[in-house]
gemmi code that builds the backbone of each chain (N, CA, C; Angstrom):
import gemmi

chains = {
    "A": [
        ("UNK", (-10.430, -73.678, -45.443), (-9.003, -73.455, -45.211), (-8.191, -74.566, -45.882)),
        ("UNK", (-7.300, -74.168, -46.812), (-6.549, -75.157, -47.587), (-5.400, -75.758, -46.799)),
        ("UNK", (-4.974, -75.104, -45.728), (-3.809, -75.571, -44.998), (-2.516, -74.909, -45.452)),
        ("UNK", (-2.594, -74.123, -46.528), (-1.430, -73.388, -47.012), (-1.492, -71.975, -46.433)),
        ("UNK", (-0.400, -71.514, -45.859), (-0.383, -70.176, -45.287), (0.588, -69.289, -46.048)),
        ("UNK", (0.199, -68.021, -46.153), (1.043, -67.042, -46.824), (1.095, -65.786, -45.977)),
        ("UNK", (2.277, -65.189, -45.922), (2.433, -63.909, -45.248), (3.337, -63.010, -46.076)),
        ("UNK", (3.109, -61.688, -46.051), (1.968, -61.023, -45.427), (0.734, -61.107, -46.321)),
        ("UNK", (-0.395, -60.666, -45.850), (-1.608, -60.644, -46.676), (-1.569, -59.479, -47.649)),
        ("UNK", (-1.072, -58.352, -47.166), (-0.981, -57.159, -47.997), (0.414, -56.576, -47.853)),
        ("UNK", (0.892, -55.971, -48.930), (2.208, -55.354, -48.927), (2.148, -54.142, -49.849)),
        ("UNK", (2.523, -52.996, -49.309), (2.585, -51.792, -50.127), (4.021, -51.290, -50.069)),
        ("UNK", (4.599, -51.074, -51.235), (5.988, -50.650, -51.270), (6.207, -49.749, -52.479)),
        ("UNK", (7.387, -49.189, -52.559), (7.681, -48.224, -53.624), (8.486, -48.872, -54.743)),
        ("UNK", (8.457, -48.254, -55.901), (9.243, -48.758, -57.024), (10.713, -48.805, -56.656)),
        ("UNK", (11.381, -49.827, -57.167), (12.797, -49.997, -56.900), (13.116, -50.791, -55.648)),
        ("UNK", (12.114, -51.044, -54.827), (12.346, -51.756, -53.576), (12.360, -53.268, -53.788)),
        ("UNK", (12.663, -53.975, -52.700), (12.705, -55.437, -52.713), (11.800, -55.946, -51.603)),
        ("UNK", (11.058, -57.015, -51.907), (10.187, -57.612, -50.893), (10.342, -59.126, -50.909)),
        ("UNK", (9.945, -59.738, -49.801), (9.968, -61.192, -49.691), (8.599, -61.681, -49.261)),
        ("UNK", (8.072, -62.621, -50.024), (6.789, -63.238, -49.707), (7.067, -64.640, -49.191)),
        ("UNK", (6.301, -65.036, -48.185), (6.569, -66.316, -47.542), (5.372, -67.250, -47.657)),
        ("UNK", (5.663, -68.535, -47.778), (4.615, -69.543, -47.944), (4.976, -70.790, -47.160)),
        ("UNK", (4.009, -71.331, -46.431), (4.176, -72.631, -45.793), (3.169, -73.588, -46.410)),
        ("UNK", (3.630, -74.699, -46.972), (2.711, -75.633, -47.640), (1.887, -76.425, -46.632)),
        ("UNK", (0.911, -77.160, -47.149), (0.146, -78.079, -46.325), (1.077, -79.102, -45.715)),
        ("UNK", (0.718, -79.574, -44.544), (1.532, -80.589, -43.892), (1.664, -81.815, -44.800)),
        ("UNK", (2.875, -82.237, -45.048), (3.113, -83.414, -45.868), (3.334, -83.138, -47.342)),
        ("UNK", (2.970, -81.942, -47.806), (3.180, -81.619, -49.226), (4.636, -81.237, -49.465)),
        ("UNK", (5.195, -81.777, -50.522), (6.594, -81.515, -50.832), (6.777, -80.486, -51.945)),
        ("UNK", (5.732, -80.288, -52.745), (5.822, -79.348, -53.861), (5.208, -78.009, -53.503)),
        ("UNK", (5.896, -76.949, -53.904), (5.389, -75.591, -53.739), (5.443, -74.894, -55.092)),
        ("UNK", (4.382, -74.189, -55.410), (4.276, -73.455, -56.670), (3.984, -71.990, -56.351)),
        ("UNK", (4.516, -71.118, -57.175), (4.205, -69.694, -57.061), (3.513, -69.220, -58.339)),
        ("UNK", (2.458, -68.416, -58.144), (1.699, -67.858, -59.249), (1.528, -66.363, -59.039)),
        ("UNK", (1.435, -65.660, -60.156), (1.099, -64.242, -60.132), (-0.263, -64.091, -60.804)),
        ("UNK", (-1.160, -63.350, -60.158), (-2.470, -63.113, -60.760), (-2.724, -61.629, -60.890)),
        ("UNK", (-2.854, -61.185, -62.127), (-3.255, -59.803, -62.370), (-4.501, -59.828, -63.228)),
        ("UNK", (-5.192, -58.686, -63.292), (-6.505, -58.642, -63.936), (-6.448, -59.074, -65.397)),
        ("UNK", (-5.413, -58.660, -66.100), (-5.396, -58.911, -67.536), (-4.643, -60.175, -67.933)),
        ("UNK", (-3.951, -60.785, -66.987), (-3.136, -61.948, -67.344), (-3.583, -63.246, -66.701)),
        ("UNK", (-4.568, -63.210, -65.855), (-4.993, -64.446, -65.222), (-3.929, -64.972, -64.281)),
        ("UNK", (-3.937, -66.280, -64.078), (-2.979, -66.939, -63.178), (-1.751, -67.361, -63.969)),
        ("UNK", (-0.633, -66.727, -63.689), (0.610, -67.042, -64.387), (1.523, -67.873, -63.488)),
        ("UNK", (1.909, -69.032, -63.988), (2.819, -69.890, -63.251), (4.211, -69.264, -63.248)),
        ("UNK", (4.801, -69.161, -62.081), (6.137, -68.576, -61.970), (7.208, -69.646, -61.814)),
        ("UNK", (7.069, -70.474, -60.762), (8.137, -71.425, -60.475), (7.609, -72.510, -59.545)),
        ("UNK", (8.233, -73.680, -59.609), (7.880, -74.804, -58.749), (9.118, -75.350, -58.063)),
        ("UNK", (8.974, -75.698, -56.780), (10.001, -76.391, -56.035), (9.454, -77.695, -55.501)),
        ("UNK", (10.305, -78.682, -55.473), (9.946, -79.988, -54.905), (11.044, -80.405, -53.953)),
        ("UNK", (10.686, -80.523, -52.707), (11.612, -81.002, -51.677), (12.950, -80.252, -51.716)),
        ("UNK", (12.845, -78.954, -51.893), (14.032, -78.110, -51.830), (14.703, -77.822, -53.157)),
        ("UNK", (14.271, -78.501, -54.199), (14.921, -78.300, -55.501), (13.959, -77.670, -56.504)),
        ("UNK", (14.505, -76.814, -57.338), (13.699, -76.222, -58.394), (13.307, -77.289, -59.400)),
        ("UNK", (12.010, -77.359, -59.738), (11.537, -78.395, -60.652), (11.069, -77.841, -61.992)),
        ("UNK", (10.461, -76.686, -61.975), (9.974, -76.120, -63.230), (9.942, -74.614, -63.103)),
        ("UNK", (10.262, -73.964, -64.222), (10.289, -72.509, -64.223), (9.348, -72.015, -65.306)),
        ("UNK", (8.484, -71.085, -64.940), (7.552, -70.526, -65.912), (7.950, -69.128, -66.295)),
        ("UNK", (6.978, -68.235, -66.296), (7.210, -66.856, -66.728), (7.755, -65.992, -65.603)),
        ("UNK", (8.833, -66.417, -65.004), (9.387, -65.667, -63.889), (10.470, -64.721, -64.385)),
        ("UNK", (10.350, -63.455, -63.975), (11.312, -62.450, -64.382), (12.644, -62.680, -63.688)),
        ("UNK", (13.705, -62.172, -64.294), (15.036, -62.337, -63.684), (15.142, -61.568, -62.373)),
        ("UNK", (14.308, -60.555, -62.195), (14.302, -59.777, -60.955), (13.659, -60.559, -59.800)),
        ("UNK", (13.018, -61.665, -60.147), (12.348, -62.479, -59.133), (13.157, -63.741, -58.890)),
        ("UNK", (13.163, -64.203, -57.651), (13.816, -65.463, -57.346), (13.049, -66.142, -56.220)),
        ("UNK", (13.243, -67.425, -56.086), (12.557, -68.162, -55.032), (13.465, -69.234, -54.491)),
        ("UNK", (13.093, -69.756, -53.347), (13.789, -70.910, -52.801), (12.850, -71.646, -51.865)),
        ("UNK", (13.180, -72.917, -51.656), (12.439, -73.735, -50.698), (13.438, -74.242, -49.672)),
        ("UNK", (13.097, -74.077, -48.429), (14.003, -74.380, -47.326), (13.813, -75.815, -46.825)),
        ("UNK", (14.758, -76.319, -46.010), (14.643, -77.694, -45.512), (13.332, -77.990, -44.790)),
        ("UNK", (12.728, -76.978, -44.151), (11.443, -77.242, -43.490), (10.283, -77.123, -44.475)),
        ("UNK", (10.588, -76.971, -45.751), (9.673, -76.958, -46.899), (8.943, -75.635, -47.096)),
        ("UNK", (9.133, -74.666, -46.212), (8.513, -73.394, -46.519), (9.281, -72.755, -47.677)),
        ("UNK", (8.619, -71.830, -48.349), (9.231, -71.231, -49.527), (9.133, -69.716, -49.433)),
        ("UNK", (10.068, -69.061, -50.066), (10.054, -67.603, -50.143), (10.210, -67.170, -51.596)),
        ("UNK", (9.464, -66.148, -51.954), (9.561, -65.536, -53.274), (10.104, -64.131, -53.081)),
        ("UNK", (11.249, -63.851, -53.681), (11.883, -62.549, -53.565), (11.666, -61.746, -54.840)),
        ("UNK", (11.159, -60.546, -54.670), (10.895, -59.666, -55.811), (11.752, -58.413, -55.622)),
        ("UNK", (12.592, -58.104, -56.590), (13.480, -56.957, -56.429), (13.298, -55.955, -57.563)),
        ("UNK", (13.875, -54.774, -57.362), (13.761, -53.686, -58.350), (12.314, -53.560, -58.830)),
        ("UNK", (11.441, -53.455, -57.861), (10.011, -53.523, -58.164), (9.561, -52.400, -59.090)),
        ("UNK", (8.636, -52.774, -59.986), (8.040, -51.828, -60.923), (6.533, -51.791, -60.685)),
        ("UNK", (5.906, -50.741, -61.195), (4.463, -50.604, -61.010), (3.720, -51.831, -61.527)),
        ("UNK", (4.208, -52.392, -62.617), (3.560, -53.543, -63.237), (3.650, -54.829, -62.428)),
        ("UNK", (4.440, -54.802, -61.370), (4.535, -55.986, -60.512), (3.390, -56.053, -59.511)),
        ("UNK", (2.608, -55.002, -59.435), (1.446, -55.010, -58.547), (0.496, -56.111, -58.981)),
        ("UNK", (0.189, -57.010, -58.070), (-0.618, -58.186, -58.409), (-0.891, -58.956, -57.126)),
        ("UNK", (-1.661, -60.016, -57.292), (-1.896, -60.972, -56.221), (-0.947, -62.137, -56.458)),
        ("UNK", (-0.183, -62.507, -55.455), (0.767, -63.605, -55.582), (0.270, -64.769, -54.732)),
        ("UNK", (0.060, -65.893, -55.411), (-0.415, -67.088, -54.729), (0.694, -68.114, -54.629)),
        ("UNK", (0.662, -68.805, -53.535), (1.469, -69.988, -53.354), (0.507, -71.168, -53.322)),
        ("UNK", (0.919, -72.287, -53.880), (0.114, -73.503, -53.834), (1.026, -74.665, -53.481)),
        ("UNK", (0.431, -75.726, -52.978), (1.239, -76.914, -52.696), (0.505, -78.167, -53.162)),
        ("UNK", (1.269, -79.194, -53.389), (0.700, -80.500, -53.727), (1.607, -81.572, -53.150)),
        ("UNK", (1.035, -82.771, -53.042), (1.793, -83.855, -52.428), (2.978, -84.254, -53.291)),
        ("UNK", (2.726, -84.364, -54.607), (3.768, -84.831, -55.494), (4.294, -83.719, -56.371)),
        ("UNK", (5.167, -84.117, -57.277), (5.753, -83.135, -58.180), (5.178, -83.251, -59.570)),
        ("UNK", (4.958, -84.451, -60.041), (4.474, -84.656, -61.398), (3.003, -85.010, -61.411)),
        ("UNK", (2.744, -86.281, -61.180), (1.360, -86.742, -61.284), (0.447, -86.089, -60.257)),
        ("UNK", (1.002, -85.652, -59.166), (0.164, -85.031, -58.141), (-0.083, -83.565, -58.375)),
        ("UNK", (0.486, -83.028, -59.431), (0.434, -81.589, -59.621), (-0.914, -81.085, -60.092)),
        ("UNK", (-1.824, -81.982, -60.518), (-3.084, -81.483, -61.051), (-4.007, -80.978, -59.950)),
        ("UNK", (-3.804, -81.449, -58.724), (-4.630, -81.002, -57.606), (-3.731, -80.221, -56.659)),
        ("UNK", (-3.842, -78.918, -56.742), (-3.018, -78.047, -55.931), (-3.887, -77.313, -54.929)),
        ("UNK", (-3.307, -77.027, -53.788), (-3.996, -76.336, -52.719), (-3.383, -74.942, -52.600)),
        ("UNK", (-4.220, -73.942, -52.747), (-3.747, -72.560, -52.798), (-3.862, -71.874, -51.454)),
        ("UNK", (-2.866, -71.047, -51.159), (-2.931, -70.183, -50.005), (-3.810, -68.971, -50.285)),
        ("UNK", (-4.022, -68.130, -49.285), (-4.913, -66.971, -49.436), (-4.337, -65.848, -50.281)),
        ("UNK", (-3.046, -65.914, -50.566), (-2.432, -64.916, -51.436), (-1.856, -63.736, -50.681)),
        ("UNK", (-0.922, -63.071, -51.358), (-0.361, -61.804, -50.876), (-0.649, -60.757, -51.941)),
        ("UNK", (-1.337, -59.699, -51.535), (-1.614, -58.615, -52.496), (-0.494, -57.601, -52.409)),
        ("UNK", (0.245, -57.469, -53.485), (1.364, -56.531, -53.554), (0.951, -55.304, -54.346)),
        ("UNK", (1.148, -54.164, -53.737), (0.896, -52.894, -54.416), (2.203, -52.120, -54.463)),
        ("UNK", (2.630, -51.779, -55.666), (3.855, -51.003, -55.857), (3.452, -49.589, -56.260)),
        ("UNK", (3.917, -48.616, -55.502), (3.508, -47.220, -55.769), (4.680, -46.391, -56.279)),
    ],
    "B": [
        ("UNK", (4.788, -73.542, -77.153), (4.076, -72.855, -76.088), (2.711, -73.466, -75.864)),
        ("UNK", (1.999, -72.893, -74.937), (0.667, -73.384, -74.619), (-0.335, -72.240, -74.701)),
        ("UNK", (-1.551, -72.557, -75.133), (-2.617, -71.569, -75.080), (-3.911, -72.258, -74.696)),
        ("UNK", (-4.699, -71.576, -73.903), (-6.007, -72.078, -73.492), (-7.035, -71.001, -73.756)),
        ("UNK", (-8.171, -71.406, -74.291), (-9.235, -70.468, -74.582), (-10.485, -70.870, -73.818)),
        ("UNK", (-11.056, -69.928, -73.095), (-12.326, -70.132, -72.436), (-13.073, -68.810, -72.473)),
        ("UNK", (-14.413, -68.847, -72.457), (-15.162, -67.582, -72.532), (-14.840, -66.726, -71.317)),
        ("UNK", (-14.855, -65.427, -71.509), (-14.498, -64.540, -70.401), (-15.650, -64.402, -69.402)),
        ("UNK", (-16.894, -64.444, -69.902), (-18.040, -64.275, -69.005), (-19.194, -65.164, -69.435)),
        ("UNK", (-19.928, -65.664, -68.451), (-21.149, -66.433, -68.703), (-22.160, -66.034, -67.638)),
        ("UNK", (-23.403, -65.883, -68.039), (-24.482, -65.594, -67.097), (-25.532, -66.681, -67.211)),
        ("UNK", (-26.023, -67.159, -66.067), (-27.030, -68.219, -66.080), (-27.996, -68.000, -64.921)),
        ("UNK", (-29.150, -68.634, -65.040), (-30.214, -68.463, -64.055), (-30.105, -69.515, -62.959)),
        ("UNK", (-30.413, -69.118, -61.771), (-30.428, -70.029, -60.632), (-31.285, -71.258, -60.945)),
        ("UNK", (-30.734, -72.440, -60.634), (-31.454, -73.678, -60.899), (-31.183, -74.281, -62.262)),
        ("UNK", (-30.576, -73.509, -63.146), (-30.319, -73.974, -64.519), (-28.996, -74.751, -64.581)),
        ("UNK", (-28.651, -75.128, -65.815), (-27.392, -75.824, -66.091), (-26.530, -74.915, -66.961)),
        ("UNK", (-25.243, -74.880, -66.692), (-24.344, -74.077, -67.520), (-23.100, -74.893, -67.862)),
        ("UNK", (-22.613, -74.689, -69.058), (-21.410, -75.376, -69.526), (-20.336, -74.347, -69.857)),
        ("UNK", (-19.145, -74.545, -69.310), (-18.011, -73.648, -69.580), (-16.990, -74.442, -70.377)),
        ("UNK", (-16.721, -73.975, -71.582), (-15.826, -74.698, -72.482), (-14.387, -74.236, -72.351)),
        ("UNK", (-13.497, -75.131, -72.696), (-12.060, -74.829, -72.678), (-11.402, -75.565, -73.839)),
        ("UNK", (-10.758, -74.833, -74.709), (-9.971, -75.458, -75.763), (-8.504, -75.115, -75.525)),
        ("UNK", (-7.653, -76.034, -75.904), (-6.243, -75.822, -75.592), (-5.365, -76.241, -76.753)),
        ("UNK", (-4.209, -75.608, -76.801), (-3.154, -75.987, -77.738), (-1.883, -76.096, -76.925)),
        ("UNK", (-1.393, -77.295, -76.768), (-0.214, -77.500, -75.945), (0.647, -78.585, -76.566)),
        ("UNK", (1.843, -78.689, -76.066), (2.695, -79.815, -76.411), (2.840, -80.665, -75.158)),
        ("UNK", (2.827, -81.972, -75.323), (3.002, -82.835, -74.158), (1.867, -82.755, -73.172)),
        ("UNK", (0.637, -82.832, -73.617), (-0.546, -82.722, -72.762), (-0.686, -83.936, -71.858)),
        ("UNK", (-0.984, -83.687, -70.573), (-1.167, -84.788, -69.629), (-2.567, -84.838, -69.037)),
        ("UNK", (-3.232, -83.696, -68.918), (-4.561, -83.709, -68.332), (-5.097, -82.311, -68.138)),
        ("UNK", (-6.406, -82.234, -67.822), (-7.097, -80.949, -67.678), (-7.730, -80.858, -66.301)),
        ("UNK", (-7.431, -79.786, -65.598), (-8.012, -79.530, -64.277), (-8.945, -78.329, -64.347)),
        ("UNK", (-9.844, -78.259, -63.378), (-10.742, -77.109, -63.232), (-10.646, -76.586, -61.808)),
        ("UNK", (-10.601, -75.255, -61.710), (-10.526, -74.595, -60.418), (-11.597, -73.519, -60.343)),
        ("UNK", (-12.081, -73.297, -59.119), (-13.065, -72.239, -58.858), (-12.413, -71.169, -57.981)),
        ("UNK", (-12.697, -69.918, -58.292), (-12.171, -68.841, -57.466), (-13.261, -67.797, -57.234)),
        ("UNK", (-13.647, -67.622, -55.970), (-14.573, -66.554, -55.620), (-13.787, -65.249, -55.496)),
        ("UNK", (-14.503, -64.132, -55.683), (-13.870, -62.820, -55.590), (-13.136, -62.680, -54.258)),
        ("UNK", (-11.887, -62.300, -54.333), (-11.102, -62.096, -53.132), (-10.574, -63.366, -52.499)),
        ("UNK", (-10.882, -64.505, -53.116), (-10.460, -65.778, -52.535), (-9.376, -66.463, -53.325)),
        ("UNK", (-8.998, -67.613, -52.871), (-7.975, -68.414, -53.536), (-8.633, -69.437, -54.456)),
        ("UNK", (-7.956, -69.835, -55.519), (-8.493, -70.910, -56.357), (-8.624, -72.203, -55.565)),
        ("UNK", (-9.700, -72.935, -55.817), (-9.882, -74.235, -55.183), (-10.132, -75.278, -56.266)),
        ("UNK", (-9.561, -76.450, -56.075), (-9.626, -77.531, -57.039), (-11.045, -78.082, -57.127)),
        ("UNK", (-11.521, -78.297, -58.377), (-12.841, -78.881, -58.584), (-12.747, -80.298, -59.158)),
        ("UNK", (-11.987, -80.459, -60.238), (-11.958, -81.772, -60.880), (-10.749, -81.882, -61.805)),
        ("UNK", (-10.493, -83.127, -62.217), (-9.371, -83.415, -63.112), (-9.766, -84.514, -64.082)),
        ("UNK", (-9.408, -84.322, -65.344), (-9.588, -85.358, -66.362), (-8.230, -85.692, -66.958)),
        ("UNK", (-7.782, -86.917, -66.716), (-6.542, -87.381, -67.325), (-6.827, -88.200, -68.569)),
        ("UNK", (-8.035, -88.748, -68.619), (-8.469, -89.567, -69.754), (-9.730, -88.977, -70.354)),
        ("UNK", (-10.022, -89.362, -71.584), (-11.247, -88.908, -72.241), (-12.470, -89.361, -71.451)),
        ("UNK", (-13.493, -88.522, -71.474), (-14.745, -88.911, -70.864), (-15.192, -87.937, -69.808)),
        ("UNK", (-16.198, -88.374, -69.079), (-16.878, -87.519, -68.116), (-16.514, -87.929, -66.688)),
        ("UNK", (-16.208, -86.932, -65.877), (-15.991, -87.144, -64.448), (-17.072, -86.378, -63.706)),
        ("UNK", (-17.732, -87.036, -62.747), (-18.830, -86.373, -62.041), (-18.523, -86.281, -60.563)),
        ("UNK", (-18.738, -85.063, -60.032), (-18.553, -84.839, -58.601), (-19.710, -83.980, -58.123)),
        ("UNK", (-20.740, -84.629, -57.642), (-21.907, -83.897, -57.167), (-22.581, -83.123, -58.286)),
        ("UNK", (-22.776, -81.832, -58.094), (-23.435, -81.001, -59.113), (-22.503, -80.645, -60.275)),
        ("UNK", (-21.202, -80.912, -60.088), (-20.229, -80.542, -61.115), (-19.777, -81.771, -61.890)),
        ("UNK", (-19.630, -81.608, -63.194), (-19.068, -82.657, -64.044), (-18.040, -82.013, -64.954)),
        ("UNK", (-17.039, -82.787, -65.334), (-16.047, -82.270, -66.276), (-15.804, -83.305, -67.344)),
        ("UNK", (-15.577, -82.823, -68.553), (-15.436, -83.695, -69.711), (-14.163, -83.359, -70.450)),
        ("UNK", (-13.551, -84.370, -71.036), (-12.341, -84.161, -71.829), (-12.398, -84.980, -73.109)),
        ("UNK", (-12.005, -84.347, -74.214), (-11.780, -85.036, -75.484), (-10.382, -84.667, -75.936)),
        ("UNK", (-9.450, -85.588, -75.788), (-8.062, -85.309, -76.149), (-7.910, -85.128, -77.650)),
        ("UNK", (-8.689, -85.874, -78.429), (-8.563, -85.767, -79.882), (-9.020, -84.399, -80.382)),
        ("UNK", (-9.942, -83.770, -79.655), (-10.431, -82.442, -80.041), (-9.753, -81.320, -79.270)),
        ("UNK", (-8.833, -81.667, -78.363), (-8.167, -80.666, -77.501), (-9.216, -79.763, -76.853)),
        ("UNK", (-10.176, -80.403, -76.230), (-11.363, -79.683, -75.743), (-11.862, -80.314, -74.460)),
        ("UNK", (-12.326, -79.482, -73.581), (-12.949, -79.953, -72.367), (-14.018, -78.975, -71.927)),
        ("UNK", (-14.844, -79.397, -71.007), (-15.828, -78.471, -70.450), (-16.129, -78.831, -69.009)),
        ("UNK", (-16.616, -77.827, -68.305), (-17.111, -77.978, -66.943), (-18.611, -77.743, -66.992)),
        ("UNK", (-19.364, -78.661, -66.416), (-20.823, -78.573, -66.405), (-21.288, -78.378, -64.964)),
        ("UNK", (-22.032, -77.326, -64.739), (-22.559, -77.052, -63.414), (-24.081, -77.185, -63.476)),
        ("UNK", (-24.630, -78.050, -62.641), (-26.069, -78.294, -62.636), (-26.699, -77.684, -61.389)),
        ("UNK", (-28.006, -77.480, -61.479), (-28.779, -76.939, -60.339), (-28.055, -75.732, -59.753)),
        ("UNK", (-27.789, -74.770, -60.621), (-26.990, -73.613, -60.225), (-27.539, -72.931, -58.978)),
        ("UNK", (-26.611, -72.534, -58.134), (-26.947, -71.789, -56.922), (-26.220, -70.446, -56.978)),
        ("UNK", (-26.740, -69.487, -56.214), (-26.124, -68.148, -56.210), (-24.654, -68.241, -55.794)),
        ("UNK", (-24.336, -69.171, -54.906), (-22.969, -69.283, -54.411), (-21.994, -69.793, -55.493)),
        ("UNK", (-22.549, -70.258, -56.630), (-21.687, -70.707, -57.722), (-21.129, -69.527, -58.521)),
        ("UNK", (-21.605, -68.333, -58.241), (-21.058, -67.147, -58.901), (-19.596, -67.008, -58.514)),
        ("UNK", (-18.722, -67.133, -59.492), (-17.288, -67.161, -59.242), (-16.587, -67.198, -60.594)),
        ("UNK", (-15.268, -67.192, -60.564), (-14.491, -67.410, -61.783), (-14.058, -68.863, -61.833)),
        ("UNK", (-14.089, -69.436, -63.017), (-13.719, -70.834, -63.216), (-12.558, -70.896, -64.204)),
        ("UNK", (-11.510, -71.594, -63.806), (-10.302, -71.695, -64.612), (-10.086, -73.129, -65.061)),
        ("UNK", (-9.804, -73.313, -66.337), (-9.277, -74.588, -66.766), (-7.754, -74.488, -66.733)),
        ("UNK", (-7.105, -75.603, -66.498), (-5.650, -75.625, -66.391), (-5.147, -76.944, -66.950)),
        ("UNK", (-4.088, -76.867, -67.731), (-3.552, -78.082, -68.331), (-2.221, -78.445, -67.699)),
        ("UNK", (-2.021, -79.728, -67.547), (-0.716, -80.253, -67.157), (0.053, -80.483, -68.444)),
        ("UNK", (1.204, -79.841, -68.545), (1.997, -79.982, -69.759), (3.429, -80.307, -69.397)),
        ("UNK", (4.133, -80.919, -70.328), (5.556, -81.172, -70.134), (6.269, -79.826, -70.117)),
        ("UNK", (7.029, -79.580, -69.069), (7.581, -78.250, -68.860), (8.906, -78.400, -68.139)),
        ("UNK", (9.959, -78.265, -68.893), (11.307, -78.371, -68.339), (11.426, -79.556, -67.384)),
        ("UNK", (10.991, -80.700, -67.825), (11.194, -81.924, -67.059), (10.113, -82.223, -66.052)),
        ("UNK", (9.163, -81.314, -65.882), (8.089, -81.601, -64.941), (6.763, -81.223, -65.576)),
        ("UNK", (5.691, -81.333, -64.845), (4.370, -81.086, -65.427), (3.552, -80.162, -64.541)),
        ("UNK", (3.941, -78.910, -64.440), (3.124, -77.976, -63.666), (1.867, -77.614, -64.425)),
        ("UNK", (1.015, -76.857, -63.803), (-0.239, -76.438, -64.414), (-0.082, -75.100, -65.117)),
        ("UNK", (-0.712, -74.996, -66.282), (-0.820, -73.733, -66.989), (-2.299, -73.381, -67.026)),
        ("UNK", (-2.655, -72.206, -66.528), (-4.051, -71.828, -66.368), (-4.544, -70.979, -67.530)),
        ("UNK", (-5.837, -71.138, -67.848), (-6.493, -70.222, -68.750), (-6.793, -68.927, -68.008)),
        ("UNK", (-7.359, -67.953, -68.714), (-7.609, -66.651, -68.103), (-8.883, -66.612, -67.276)),
        ("UNK", (-9.669, -67.677, -67.311), (-10.822, -67.767, -66.442), (-12.118, -67.316, -67.076)),
        ("UNK", (-13.208, -67.917, -66.615), (-14.554, -67.543, -67.035), (-15.311, -67.063, -65.813)),
        ("UNK", (-15.804, -65.860, -65.894), (-16.561, -65.307, -64.776), (-18.021, -65.706, -64.936)),
        ("UNK", (-18.521, -66.519, -64.004), (-19.905, -66.970, -64.027), (-20.744, -66.126, -63.072)),
        ("UNK", (-21.792, -65.567, -63.597), (-22.751, -64.825, -62.774), (-24.063, -65.596, -62.770)),
        ("UNK", (-24.521, -65.961, -61.582), (-25.797, -66.656, -61.440), (-26.832, -65.627, -60.990)),
        ("UNK", (-27.900, -65.530, -61.759), (-28.942, -64.541, -61.448), (-30.242, -65.230, -61.062)),
        ("UNK", (-31.023, -64.520, -60.288), (-32.300, -65.092, -59.804), (-33.358, -65.103, -60.895)),
    ],
}
model = gemmi.Model(1)
for chain_id, residues in chains.items():
    chain = gemmi.Chain(chain_id)
    for i, (resn, *xyz) in enumerate(residues, 1):
        res = gemmi.Residue()
        res.name, res.seqid = resn, gemmi.SeqId(i, " ")
        for name, pos in zip(("N", "CA", "C"), xyz):
            atom = gemmi.Atom()
            atom.name, atom.element = name, gemmi.Element(name[0])
            atom.pos, atom.b_iso = gemmi.Position(*pos), 0.0
            res.add_atom(atom)
        chain.add_residue(res)
    model.add_chain(chain)
structure = gemmi.Structure()
structure.add_model(model)
structure.setup_entities()
């Protein structure tokens, strides 16, 4: 158990809908990262937050947004969902933002299925 | 941009040694990490190389050559439980920070 929690574990929704994925980092970790994992693309970095502020943005679509709250939990919002958004979404956390980023602790993931 | 290349699949015999290579092309390279992911599970951190050379952690070792933009993960005394996907990931300069960029992973199958 990494100490990172994600909810829900599974999500099935229809195209065009909006969903919110939630992540709580390990106790004491200030950085939260979101990744998308699909069969053909591997682990794609989406976005990073550190202590409530956006720190780095990767291949995140404009239909997706995230935020980190004062209690350090984070939410990833996916809107206008398309079939291609079906994937496993991981949240990870680390103690630091820069030098500490090489060792990240991953949550169990949320499997999103868009029908 | 960044690119990482690693073999998609490797098969090895229980008790043997296997090496998984990773080559990368990045700007602003800071270091190379390795992660293991079992089917249906989350990636877990194995090792990190910030400097050239070999890092050893039990049965696993990782090597980095910055001049060759190359690294590898070495797994010794393979066990069936080592069957998993292995990802190399680079820390790169990225909009003011250094998040990880992952390769597509190498699926290791350990056979009896």
